[in-house]
N, CA, C and O atoms as a GROMACS GRO file, in nm:
protein
  384
    1MET      N    1   2.192  21.732  13.949
    1MET     CA    2   2.167  21.627  13.979
    1MET      C    3   2.030  21.660  14.047
    1MET      O    4   2.045  21.688  14.166
    2GLU      N    5   1.932  21.663  14.013
    2GLU     CA    6   1.765  21.707  14.064
    2GLU      C    7   1.794  21.626  14.256
    2GLU      O    8   1.861  21.529  14.290
    3GLN      N    9   1.718  21.714  14.330
    3GLN     CA   10   1.694  21.684  14.438
    3GLN      C   11   1.540  21.573  14.421
    3GLN      O   12   1.476  21.543  14.321
    4PRO      N   13   1.520  21.532  14.573
    4PRO     CA   14   1.440  21.424  14.546
    4PRO      C   15   1.309  21.483  14.560
    4PRO      O   16   1.289  21.516  14.677
    5THR      N   17   1.198  21.511  14.470
    5THR     CA   18   1.030  21.566  14.474
    5THR      C   19   0.960  21.498  14.568
    5THR      O   20   0.930  21.385  14.529
    6SER      N   21   0.918  21.527  14.696
    6SER     CA   22   0.810  21.446  14.779
    6SER      C   23   0.716  21.559  14.774
    6SER      O   24   0.599  21.522  14.766
    7GLY      N   25   0.735  21.693  14.776
    7GLY     CA   26   0.633  21.743  14.742
    7GLY      C   27   0.511  21.764  14.833
    7GLY      O   28   0.538  21.746  14.952
    8SER      N   29   0.386  21.799  14.807
    8SER     CA   30   0.269  21.807  14.892
    8SER      C   31   0.182  21.687  14.879
    8SER      O   32   0.168  21.649  14.762
    9THR      N   33   0.122  21.620  14.967
    9THR     CA   34   0.110  21.493  14.947
    9THR      C   35  -0.067  21.483  14.976
    9THR      O   36  -0.120  21.572  15.042
   10SER      N   37  -0.132  21.393  14.932
   10SER     CA   38  -0.279  21.371  14.894
   10SER      C   39  -0.286  21.260  15.088
   10SER      O   40  -0.208  21.197  15.160
   11PRO      N   41  -0.405  21.294  15.087
   11PRO     CA   42  -0.476  21.219  15.238
   11PRO      C   43  -0.431  21.067  15.202
   11PRO      O   44  -0.411  21.004  15.306
   12SER      N   45  -0.413  21.002  15.104
   12SER     CA   46  -0.364  20.868  15.083
   12SER      C   47  -0.218  20.883  15.080
   12SER      O   48  -0.169  20.779  15.036
   13GLY      N   49  -0.122  20.979  15.110
   13GLY     CA   50  -0.021  20.990  15.109
   13GLY      C   51   0.094  21.002  14.970
   13GLY      O   52   0.217  21.000  14.976
   14THR      N   53   0.005  21.016  14.849
   14THR     CA   54   0.087  20.985  14.744
   14THR      C   55   0.159  21.162  14.724
   14THR      O   56   0.099  21.266  14.753
   15SER      N   57   0.282  21.153  14.672
   15SER     CA   58   0.325  21.278  14.658
   15SER      C   59   0.277  21.332  14.498
   15SER      O   60   0.343  21.296  14.401
   16SER      N   61   0.185  21.400  14.487
   16SER     CA   62   0.144  21.498  14.358
   16SER      C   63   0.265  21.542  14.304
   16SER      O   64   0.286  21.512  14.186
   17ALA      N   65   0.363  21.617  14.373
   17ALA     CA   66   0.519  21.669  14.246
   17ALA      C   67   0.587  21.577  14.266
   17ALA      O   68   0.692  21.638  14.285
   18ALA      N   69   0.615  21.466  14.278
   18ALA     CA   70   0.687  21.317  14.216
   18ALA      C   71   0.599  21.277  14.100
   18ALA      O   72   0.636  21.229  13.993
   19LEU      N   73   0.495  21.300  14.133
   19LEU     CA   74   0.407  21.246  14.014
   19LEU      C   75   0.432  21.294  13.936
   19LEU      O   76   0.513  21.247  13.857
   20GLY      N   77   0.368  21.424  13.917
   20GLY     CA   78   0.378  21.504  13.791
   20GLY      C   79   0.557  21.559  13.800
   20GLY      O   80   0.572  21.677  13.771
   21LEU      N   81   0.667  21.493  13.833
   21LEU     CA   82   0.797  21.499  13.833
   21LEU      C   83   0.781  21.399  13.707
   21LEU      O   84   0.791  21.448  13.594
   22LEU      N   85   0.761  21.277  13.720
   22LEU     CA   86   0.751  21.118  13.678
   22LEU      C   87   0.656  21.173  13.537
   22LEU      O   88   0.707  21.163  13.425
   23ALA      N   89   0.506  21.235  13.556
   23ALA     CA   90   0.470  21.201  13.426
   23ALA      C   91   0.551  21.321  13.290
   23ALA      O   92   0.509  21.327  13.175
   24GLY      N   93   0.654  21.393  13.338
   24GLY     CA   94   0.701  21.536  13.266
   24GLY      C   95   0.803  21.434  13.202
   24GLY      O   96   0.826  21.460  13.083
   25LEU      N   97   0.856  21.345  13.242
   25LEU     CA   98   0.994  21.322  13.192
   25LEU      C   99   0.982  21.209  13.071
   25LEU      O  100   0.898  21.120  13.060
   26PRO      N  101   1.082  21.236  12.995
   26PRO     CA  102   1.060  21.130  12.823
   26PRO      C  103   1.093  20.983  12.924
   26PRO      O  104   1.151  20.971  13.032
   27ALA      N  105   1.022  20.877  12.829
   27ALA     CA  106   1.107  20.743  12.851
   27ALA      C  107   1.222  20.725  12.853
   27ALA      O  108   1.293  20.800  12.787
   28GLY      N  109   1.263  20.647  12.909
   28GLY     CA  110   1.410  20.606  12.877
   28GLY      C  111   1.499  20.693  13.020
   28GLY      O  112   1.604  20.650  13.067
   29THR      N  113   1.428  20.820  13.068
   29THR     CA  114   1.497  20.846  13.221
   29THR      C  115   1.565  20.780  13.276
   29THR      O  116   1.523  20.664  13.274
   30ARG      N  117   1.681  20.797  13.344
   30ARG     CA  118   1.672  20.676  13.476
   30ARG      C  119   1.626  20.743  13.580
   30ARG      O  120   1.660  20.861  13.594
   31VAL      N  121   1.570  20.701  13.642
   31VAL     CA  122   1.500  20.793  13.802
   31VAL      C  123   1.450  20.669  13.910
   31VAL      O  124   1.397  20.560  13.889
   32SER      N  125   1.478  20.716  13.997
   32SER     CA  126   1.476  20.678  14.106
   32SER      C  127   1.324  20.675  14.175
   32SER      O  128   1.270  20.782  14.150
   33VAL      N  129   1.238  20.588  14.254
   33VAL     CA  130   1.048  20.594  14.276
   33VAL      C  131   1.111  20.529  14.400
   33VAL      O  132   1.185  20.430  14.403
   34ARG      N  133   1.052  20.627  14.535
   34ARG     CA  134   0.990  20.573  14.637
   34ARG      C  135   0.872  20.505  14.675
   34ARG      O  136   0.799  20.604  14.684
   35TYR      N  137   0.789  20.394  14.708
   35TYR     CA  138   0.672  20.368  14.660
   35TYR      C  139   0.642  20.265  14.820
   35TYR      O  140   0.733  20.200  14.871
   36ALA      N  141   0.491  20.270  14.881
   36ALA     CA  142   0.493  20.227  14.964
   36ALA      C  143   0.471  20.069  14.930
   36ALA      O  144   0.428  20.039  14.818
   37LEU      N  145   0.497  19.980  15.015
   37LEU     CA  146   0.453  19.845  15.027
   37LEU      C  147   0.343  19.812  15.069
   37LEU      O  148   0.312  19.883  15.164
   38PRO      N  149   0.253  19.723  15.039
   38PRO     CA  150   0.143  19.649  15.075
   38PRO      C  151   0.172  19.618  15.228
   38PRO      O  152   0.284  19.579  15.262
   39ALA      N  153   0.059  19.636  15.332
   39ALA     CA  154   0.099  19.616  15.472
   39ALA      C  155   0.128  19.460  15.493
   39ALA      O  156   0.173  19.413  15.598
   40ASP      N  157   0.093  19.381  15.368
   40ASP     CA  158   0.131  19.223  15.429
   40ASP      C  159   0.257  19.157  15.325
   40ASP      O  160   0.260  19.038  15.294
   41ASP      N  161   0.350  19.251  15.282
   41ASP     CA  162   0.463  19.234  15.218
   41ASP      C  163   0.549  19.137  15.296
   41ASP      O  164   0.588  19.171  15.407
   42ALA      N  165   0.584  19.009  15.241
   42ALA     CA  166   0.700  18.989  15.305
   42ALA      C  167   0.804  19.022  15.374
   42ALA      O  168   0.846  18.951  15.466
   43SER      N  169   0.856  19.126  15.342
   43SER     CA  170   0.954  19.139  15.403
   43SER      C  171   0.913  19.275  15.489
   43SER      O  172   0.983  19.374  15.466
   44GLY      N  173   0.831  19.286  15.562
   44GLY     CA  174   0.763  19.367  15.646
   44GLY      C  175   0.817  19.522  15.649
   44GLY      O  176   0.833  19.578  15.758
   45LEU      N  177   0.852  19.604  15.499
   45LEU     CA  178   0.934  19.740  15.551
   45LEU      C  179   0.813  19.794  15.454
   45LEU      O  180   0.769  19.754  15.346
   46PRO      N  181   0.777  19.915  15.549
   46PRO     CA  182   0.668  20.012  15.446
   46PRO      C  183   0.685  20.075  15.349
   46PRO      O  184   0.586  20.109  15.285
   47LEU      N  185   0.828  20.114  15.301
   47LEU     CA  186   0.838  20.130  15.178
   47LEU      C  187   0.967  20.067  15.125
   47LEU      O  188   1.060  20.009  15.182
   48THR      N  189   0.935  20.104  14.971
   48THR     CA  190   1.105  20.059  14.884
   48THR      C  191   1.118  20.190  14.789
   48THR      O  192   1.053  20.295  14.785
   49ASP      N  193   1.239  20.139  14.708
   49ASP     CA  194   1.256  20.170  14.604
   49ASP      C  195   1.286  20.112  14.467
   49ASP      O  196   1.342  20.003  14.465
   50ALA      N  197   1.250  20.182  14.329
   50ALA     CA  198   1.262  20.120  14.257
   50ALA      C  199   1.391  20.238  14.171
   50ALA      O  200   1.398  20.361  14.175
   51LEU      N  201   1.464  20.154  14.113
   51LEU     CA  202   1.610  20.255  14.034
   51LEU      C  203   1.617  20.194  13.885
   51LEU      O  204   1.674  20.086  13.874
   52GLY      N  205   1.578  20.238  13.801
   52GLY     CA  206   1.560  20.250  13.643
   52GLY      C  207   1.554  20.343  13.544
   52GLY      O  208   1.567  20.465  13.544
   53GLU      N  209   1.528  20.249  13.448
   53GLU     CA  210   1.470  20.334  13.338
   53GLU      C  211   1.304  20.363  13.300
   53GLU      O  212   1.230  20.271  13.266
   54LEU      N  213   1.264  20.490  13.311
   54LEU     CA  214   1.158  20.528  13.295
   54LEU      C  215   1.097  20.455  13.175
   54LEU      O  216   1.142  20.478  13.063
   55LEU      N  217   0.991  20.363  13.193
   55LEU     CA  218   0.900  20.322  13.024
   55LEU      C  219   0.798  20.426  13.042
   55LEU      O  220   0.810  20.527  12.972
   56ALA      N  221   0.689  20.418  13.132
   56ALA     CA  222   0.596  20.506  13.138
   56ALA      C  223   0.527  20.552  13.233
   56ALA      O  224   0.545  20.494  13.340
   57ALA      N  225   0.428  20.665  13.230
   57ALA     CA  226   0.409  20.735  13.372
   57ALA      C  227   0.306  20.770  13.287
   57ALA      O  228   0.311  20.777  13.165
   58ASP      N  229   0.144  20.805  13.411
   58ASP     CA  230   0.059  20.857  13.352
   58ASP      C  231  -0.017  20.880  13.474
   58ASP      O  232   0.050  20.840  13.569
   59GLU      N  233  -0.154  20.938  13.516
   59GLU     CA  234  -0.162  20.970  13.647
   59GLU      C  235  -0.219  20.892  13.709
   59GLU      O  236  -0.298  20.934  13.794
   60GLU      N  237  -0.202  20.756  13.690
   60GLU     CA  238  -0.295  20.634  13.737
   60GLU      C  239  -0.171  20.538  13.774
   60GLU      O  240  -0.196  20.447  13.854
   61ALA      N  241  -0.024  20.548  13.718
   61ALA     CA  242   0.058  20.438  13.735
   61ALA      C  243   0.213  20.509  13.673
   61ALA      O  244   0.228  20.619  13.620
   62VAL      N  245   0.311  20.407  13.699
   62VAL     CA  246   0.418  20.412  13.673
   62VAL      C  247   0.521  20.302  13.664
   62VAL      O  248   0.552  20.232  13.760
   63THR      N  249   0.577  20.290  13.534
   63THR     CA  250   0.687  20.150  13.506
   63THR      C  251   0.828  20.207  13.503
   63THR      O  252   0.870  20.302  13.438
   64VAL      N  253   0.887  20.132  13.584
   64VAL     CA  254   1.060  20.131  13.580
   64VAL      C  255   1.081  20.036  13.555
   64VAL      O  256   1.053  19.941  13.628
   65ARG      N  257   1.138  20.026  13.443
   65ARG     CA  258   1.283  19.906  13.413
   65ARG      C  259   1.358  19.872  13.511
   65ARG      O  260   1.406  19.984  13.531
   66THR      N  261   1.410  19.802  13.594
   66THR     CA  262   1.503  19.789  13.718
   66THR      C  263   1.601  19.649  13.686
   66THR      O  264   1.536  19.560  13.631
   67ARG      N  265   1.709  19.623  13.705
   67ARG     CA  266   1.739  19.501  13.651
   67ARG      C  267   1.698  19.384  13.712
   67ARG      O  268   1.732  19.270  13.679
   68ARG      N  269   1.604  19.425  13.825
   68ARG     CA  270   1.512  19.289  13.808
   68ARG      C  271   1.385  19.245  13.756
   68ARG      O  272   1.308  19.154  13.786
   69GLY      N  273   1.383  19.381  13.625
   69GLY     CA  274   1.231  19.349  13.548
   69GLY      C  275   1.143  19.441  13.578
   69GLY      O  276   1.134  19.483  13.693
   70ASP      N  277   1.070  19.482  13.486
   70ASP     CA  278   0.951  19.570  13.513
   70ASP      C  279   0.892  19.595  13.659
   70ASP      O  280   0.838  19.508  13.728
   71VAL      N  281   0.912  19.735  13.696
   71VAL     CA  282   0.765  19.729  13.819
   71VAL      C  283   0.703  19.850  13.790
   71VAL      O  284   0.749  19.953  13.740
   72LEU      N  285   0.573  19.816  13.835
   72LEU     CA  286   0.437  19.862  13.791
   72LEU      C  287   0.437  19.922  13.941
   72LEU      O  288   0.476  19.858  14.039
   73ILE      N  289   0.380  20.068  13.944
   73ILE     CA  290   0.391  20.139  14.070
   73ILE      C  291   0.261  20.260  14.046
   73ILE      O  292   0.241  20.358  13.975
   74ARG      N  293   0.184  20.178  14.161
   74ARG     CA  294   0.043  20.286  14.113
   74ARG      C  295   0.038  20.455  14.204
   74ARG      O  296   0.089  20.497  14.308
   75ALA      N  297  -0.033  20.502  14.118
   75ALA     CA  298   0.013  20.660  14.185
   75ALA      C  299  -0.035  20.644  14.334
   75ALA      O  300   0.002  20.734  14.410
   76GLY      N  301  -0.083  20.580  14.367
   76GLY     CA  302  -0.126  20.609  14.525
   76GLY      C  303  -0.033  20.570  14.615
   76GLY      O  304  -0.033  20.612  14.731
   77GLU      N  305   0.075  20.466  14.560
   77GLU     CA  306   0.220  20.402  14.596
   77GLU      C  307   0.298  20.531  14.613
   77GLU      O  308   0.346  20.549  14.726
   78ILE      N  309   0.319  20.620  14.524
   78ILE     CA  310   0.461  20.678  14.486
   78ILE      C  311   0.459  20.782  14.665
   78ILE      O  312   0.358  20.816  14.728
   79ARG      N  313   0.582  20.804  14.697
   79ARG     CA  314   0.608  20.914  14.827
   79ARG      C  315   0.678  20.982  14.765
   79ARG      O  316   0.648  21.100  14.744
   80ALA      N  317   0.787  20.930  14.721
   80ALA     CA  318   0.903  21.046  14.608
   80ALA      C  319   1.002  20.998  14.500
   80ALA      O  320   1.049  20.885  14.485
   81ALA      N  321   1.026  21.129  14.414
   81ALA     CA  322   1.105  21.040  14.317
   81ALA      C  323   1.194  21.122  14.260
   81ALA      O  324   1.154  21.237  14.278
   82ARG      N  325   1.283  21.122  14.208
   82ARG     CA  326   1.364  21.217  14.157
   82ARG      C  327   1.447  21.133  14.019
   82ARG      O  328   1.453  21.010  14.028
   83VAL      N  329   1.506  21.197  13.901
   83VAL     CA  330   1.605  21.197  13.815
   83VAL      C  331   1.767  21.144  13.882
   83VAL      O  332   1.846  21.209  13.951
   84ALA      N  333   1.778  20.999  13.830
   84ALA     CA  334   1.897  20.957  13.879
   84ALA      C  335   2.009  20.956  13.779
   84ALA      O  336   1.999  20.924  13.660
   85PRO      N  337   2.135  21.002  13.852
   85PRO     CA  338   2.242  21.022  13.774
   85PRO      C  339   2.275  20.876  13.651
   85PRO      O  340   2.222  20.769  13.683
   86PRO      N  341   2.333  20.879  13.559
   86PRO     CA  342   2.363  20.757  13.471
   86PRO      C  343   2.422  20.664  13.574
   86PRO      O  344   2.489  20.703  13.669
   87ALA      N  345   2.393  20.531  13.548
   87ALA     CA  346   2.472  20.410  13.628
   87ALA      C  347   2.628  20.406  13.593
   87ALA      O  348   2.673  20.423  13.479
   88PRO      N  349   2.706  20.381  13.713
   88PRO     CA  350   2.836  20.378  13.693
   88PRO      C  351   2.894  20.244  13.572
   88PRO      O  352   2.824  20.144  13.585
   89PRO      N  353   2.963  20.234  13.503
   89PRO     CA  354   3.045  20.161  13.424
   89PRO      C  355   3.057  20.015  13.478
   89PRO      O  356   3.093  20.007  13.595
   90ARG      N  357   3.037  19.918  13.422
   90ARG     CA  358   3.051  19.793  13.515
   90ARG      C  359   3.211  19.783  13.497
   90ARG      O  360   3.280  19.853  13.423
   91ARG      N  361   3.251  19.681  13.581
   91ARG     CA  362   3.380  19.661  13.611
   91ARG      C  363   3.415  19.517  13.542
   91ARG      O  364   3.348  19.414  13.551
   92ARG      N  365   3.534  19.537  13.473
   92ARG     CA  366   3.558  19.404  13.451
   92ARG      C  367   3.617  19.256  13.534
   92ARG      O  368   3.724  19.296  13.582
   93PRO      N  369   3.607  19.170  13.557
   93PRO     CA  370   3.603  19.080  13.609
   93PRO      C  371   3.770  19.070  13.628
   93PRO      O  372   3.845  19.105  13.537
   94ARG      N  373   3.814  19.025  13.740
   94ARG     CA  374   3.913  19.006  13.816
   94ARG      C  375   3.987  18.881  13.709
   94ARG      O  376   3.922  18.784  13.670
   95GLN      N  377   4.088  18.898  13.682
   95GLN     CA  378   4.188  18.820  13.636
   95GLN      C  379   4.255  18.740  13.718
   95GLN      O  380   4.299  18.808  13.811
   96GLY      N  381   4.295  18.584  13.734
   96GLY     CA  382   4.385  18.550  13.827
   96GLY      C  383   4.294  18.448  13.970
   96GLY      O  384   4.358  18.407  14.066
   0.00000   0.00000   0.00000
């Protein structure tokens, strides 16, 4: 399993290594991307993660398909990224 890539950050806090990793991966790769939330986000948290299938990545943005839908993450918000292992198999519903 690959280690998280945070690498060097620009003055805006963007991880150039994380963005480079994502841009070099094929679409469909399962990834975890840590990114900054806007200061006025209702959760009050500074960072969150998107875990899912990489749909697209370029120098401006990354799109990840999560269980809750597609997440567009601007390059300036990315703090770290890594390739994630395959999702575990879903459990069968309990009987009885």
